[in-house]
C-alpha positions as CSV (number, residue, x, y, z in Angstrom):
1,M,0.0,0.1,0.1
2,L,1.3,3.3,-1.0
3,T,1.6,5.7,1.9
4,H,0.6,9.5,1.8
5,A,4.1,10.5,1.2
6,R,4.6,8.2,-1.6
7,L,1.2,9.3,-3.3
8,L,2.2,13.0,-2.9
9,V,5.7,11.9,-5.0
10,V,3.7,10.1,-7.5
11,A,1.5,12.9,-8.2
12,S,4.4,15.4,-8.3
13,A,6.2,13.1,-10.7
14,L,3.0,12.9,-13.2
15,T,2.8,16.7,-13.0
16,I,6.5,17.1,-13.8
17,A,6.2,14.5,-16.8
18,N,3.0,16.3,-18.2
19,A,4.8,19.8,-18.0
20,T,7.7,18.2,-19.9
21,A,5.6,16.9,-22.6
22,V,4.1,20.2,-23.3
23,A,7.3,21.9,-23.0
24,Q,8.7,19.3,-25.8
25,G,6.0,20.2,-28.2
26,A,3.1,17.8,-27.6
27,P,0.0,18.6,-29.5
28,A,-2.2,20.9,-27.7
29,A,-6.2,20.8,-28.4
30,Q,-7.1,23.0,-31.2
31,P,-10.0,25.4,-31.0
32,A,-13.1,24.8,-33.2
33,A,-12.9,26.7,-36.2
34,P,-15.3,29.8,-36.1
35,M,-18.8,29.4,-37.7
36,T,-19.0,30.7,-41.2
37,F,-22.3,28.7,-42.4
38,F,-25.7,27.9,-41.1
39,V,-29.1,27.1,-41.9
40,T,-31.7,29.7,-40.8
41,S,-33.5,28.2,-37.7
42,V,-36.6,30.0,-38.8
43,G,-37.8,31.6,-42.0
44,K,-38.9,35.3,-42.4
45,G,-42.5,33.7,-41.9
46,D,-43.9,35.2,-45.2
47,G,-43.4,32.3,-47.6
48,A,-40.6,33.1,-50.2
49,N,-41.1,36.8,-49.6
50,L,-37.9,37.6,-47.7
51,G,-37.7,41.2,-48.7
52,G,-35.7,40.7,-51.7
53,L,-31.8,39.7,-51.3
54,A,-31.2,42.5,-49.0
55,G,-33.8,41.2,-46.7
56,A,-32.4,37.7,-46.9
57,D,-28.9,39.0,-46.2
58,G,-30.5,40.9,-43.0
59,H,-32.1,37.8,-41.8
60,C,-28.8,36.0,-41.9
61,Q,-27.0,39.0,-40.0
62,A,-29.8,38.9,-37.5
63,L,-29.8,35.3,-36.7
64,A,-25.9,35.2,-36.4
65,Q,-25.8,38.3,-34.2
66,A,-28.6,36.6,-31.9
67,V,-26.2,33.6,-31.2
68,G,-24.0,36.1,-29.3
69,L,-20.6,34.5,-30.1
70,S,-17.5,36.8,-30.3
71,T,-16.4,34.7,-33.3
72,L,-19.4,36.4,-35.3
73,V,-18.4,39.6,-34.6
74,G,-17.4,41.6,-38.0
75,R,-18.8,39.0,-40.2
76,T,-20.9,39.9,-43.1
77,W,-23.5,37.3,-43.7
78,H,-25.2,36.8,-47.0
79,A,-28.0,34.4,-48.0
80,Y,-27.1,31.8,-50.5
81,L,-29.7,33.0,-53.3
82,S,-29.6,33.6,-57.0
83,A,-31.7,36.3,-58.4
84,V,-32.0,38.9,-61.5
85,G,-30.7,42.3,-61.1
86,T,-32.5,45.3,-62.2
87,D,-30.4,45.6,-65.0
88,G,-31.5,42.1,-66.3
89,K,-28.4,40.4,-65.5
90,P,-27.9,37.3,-63.4
91,I,-26.9,37.4,-59.8
92,N,-25.5,34.1,-59.0
93,A,-25.6,32.7,-55.2
94,R,-21.9,31.4,-55.7
95,D,-20.6,35.0,-56.2
96,R,-22.3,36.3,-53.2
97,I,-20.7,34.2,-50.4
98,G,-17.0,34.9,-50.4
99,A,-14.1,32.5,-51.1
100,G,-14.3,30.2,-48.1
101,P,-13.6,28.0,-46.2
102,W,-17.0,27.5,-44.4
103,H,-17.7,25.5,-41.2
104,N,-20.8,25.1,-39.4
105,A,-21.6,25.8,-35.7
106,K,-19.6,22.7,-34.3
107,G,-16.6,23.5,-36.4
108,A,-17.1,20.9,-39.2
109,L,-15.9,21.8,-42.6
110,I,-18.6,22.1,-45.2
111,A,-16.4,23.0,-48.0
112,A,-12.9,24.7,-48.7
113,T,-13.7,26.8,-51.5
114,V,-16.5,27.8,-53.9
115,A,-15.2,25.2,-56.4
116,D,-15.3,22.4,-53.9
117,L,-18.9,23.8,-52.7
118,H,-20.3,23.3,-56.1
119,G,-18.2,20.3,-57.4
120,D,-16.6,22.2,-60.3
121,I,-14.0,19.8,-60.2
122,V,-15.1,16.7,-58.5
123,R,-18.9,16.4,-58.1
124,D,-20.1,16.0,-54.4
125,R,-16.8,17.1,-52.7
126,N,-18.5,19.2,-50.2
127,Q,-19.7,17.9,-46.9
128,M,-23.3,19.4,-47.1
129,N,-25.6,17.0,-45.5
130,K,-28.1,16.4,-42.7
131,V,-25.4,15.8,-40.3
132,N,-23.3,19.1,-41.1
133,A,-26.2,21.5,-42.5
134,L,-26.8,22.9,-38.9
135,T,-28.7,26.0,-37.9
136,E,-27.0,28.9,-36.4
137,K,-27.9,27.3,-32.9
138,G,-25.7,24.3,-33.7
139,L,-29.3,22.2,-34.0
140,P,-30.1,19.7,-37.1
141,V,-32.9,20.6,-39.3
142,N,-35.8,18.1,-40.0
143,G,-35.3,16.1,-43.1
144,V,-36.9,13.1,-44.9
145,G,-38.4,10.9,-42.2
146,D,-38.7,13.7,-39.7
147,T,-42.2,15.4,-39.0
148,P,-42.5,18.0,-40.3
149,N,-40.1,17.4,-43.0
150,M,-38.3,20.7,-43.6
151,H,-35.5,19.9,-46.0
152,D,-36.4,22.3,-48.7
153,M,-34.1,25.2,-48.9
154,L,-34.8,28.2,-51.1
155,T,-31.9,29.0,-53.4
156,G,-33.1,30.0,-56.9
157,S,-30.0,28.2,-58.3
158,D,-28.8,25.5,-60.6
159,S,-26.4,23.0,-59.3
160,F,-23.5,25.2,-59.9
161,G,-24.8,28.1,-57.9
162,R,-25.9,30.2,-60.7
163,A,-29.1,32.0,-61.6
164,M,-31.2,30.0,-64.0
165,G,-32.1,31.5,-67.5
166,G,-35.7,31.5,-69.2
167,T,-38.8,32.9,-68.6
168,F,-39.8,30.6,-65.8
169,D,-39.9,32.2,-62.2
170,T,-37.1,30.4,-60.0
171,S,-36.8,33.1,-57.5
172,C,-40.5,33.8,-56.5
173,A,-40.0,37.5,-58.0
174,N,-36.6,37.9,-56.5
175,Y,-38.0,36.6,-53.1
176,T,-40.6,39.5,-52.9
177,S,-43.6,37.2,-53.6
178,N,-45.7,35.0,-51.0
179,L,-48.5,34.4,-53.7
180,A,-49.7,30.9,-54.3
181,T,-48.6,31.2,-57.8
182,G,-44.9,31.7,-59.0
183,S,-42.1,29.3,-58.0
184,A,-38.7,29.1,-56.6
185,M,-35.9,26.8,-57.0
186,L,-35.2,24.4,-54.0
187,G,-32.3,22.3,-52.5
188,H,-32.4,19.6,-50.1
189,H,-30.3,20.0,-47.2
190,D,-30.2,16.2,-46.3
191,R,-29.4,15.2,-50.0
192,T,-32.4,12.9,-49.8
193,G,-35.8,12.7,-51.4
194,G,-37.7,13.2,-54.8
195,G,-34.9,11.2,-56.6
196,N,-32.7,14.1,-56.5
197,T,-29.8,14.5,-54.1
198,S,-28.8,18.1,-55.0
199,W,-28.3,20.4,-51.9
200,N,-29.0,23.5,-54.0
201,S,-31.2,22.6,-57.1
202,A,-33.4,19.6,-56.4
203,H,-36.9,20.8,-57.7
204,A,-39.1,24.0,-57.9
205,S,-41.7,24.9,-55.2
206,R,-45.3,24.7,-56.1
207,G,-46.1,28.6,-55.3
208,C,-44.4,31.1,-53.3
209,G,-46.6,31.4,-50.1
210,Q,-45.9,29.8,-46.7
211,A,-48.4,27.2,-47.2
212,N,-47.1,26.1,-50.4
213,L,-43.6,25.8,-49.2
214,V,-44.6,23.6,-46.5
215,A,-46.7,21.4,-48.7
216,T,-43.4,20.4,-50.7
217,G,-41.3,19.7,-47.6
218,G,-40.1,23.0,-46.6
219,A,-40.6,26.0,-44.3
220,G,-39.0,29.0,-46.1
221,L,-35.6,28.3,-44.9
222,F,-32.1,28.8,-46.7
223,Y,-28.6,28.7,-46.3
224,C,-26.3,31.7,-45.0
225,F,-22.7,32.1,-45.5
226,A,-20.3,34.5,-44.1
227,A,-18.8,36.4,-47.1
228,N,-15.6,37.3,-45.2
């Protein structure tokens, strides 16, 4: 049996050994990367009428600030949404979100670059899925198999993150309409359902109102990325 004196000696030796390991360059635990990506925990409550791109960006900014983490100070948040400018030229979601890398609230890497995010070189190279596509609060979003299913994300984009051409409405009048008519392109954050695994261009909504978005498996949610 070890005496009290011997226990003190052993404890002291362990303390010295640990200090020596640190001094000799033993790896220290690394802090998690700051959050630079999230799915909105709530929509704006008015279907696809987000107040245009500016209103959507403001919603991202407000949700990020509400989290209250010091790592968010100074971040400029943009909604991942494609639209058409007043000059008729396309506004591409991929061009609004900075250069990356982007991490979720738990520090997991979503994608290192715009090219990785969109599979410009290698398809499905990103880590966008139900496990990683978390809200600003670090919580998962309901997907296929959950009640209610909320996996539809507003994007208005093709699979490469660009505005879609043609005369068909793919952005609910640039995110200013909540009518039962019109449409917006949607992605699946869980990469599941409807025979399409695209996170940003799975199918069009059946209308722009909140009830229309809910009926197709959504809640008016969208992706937010830190652009700096």
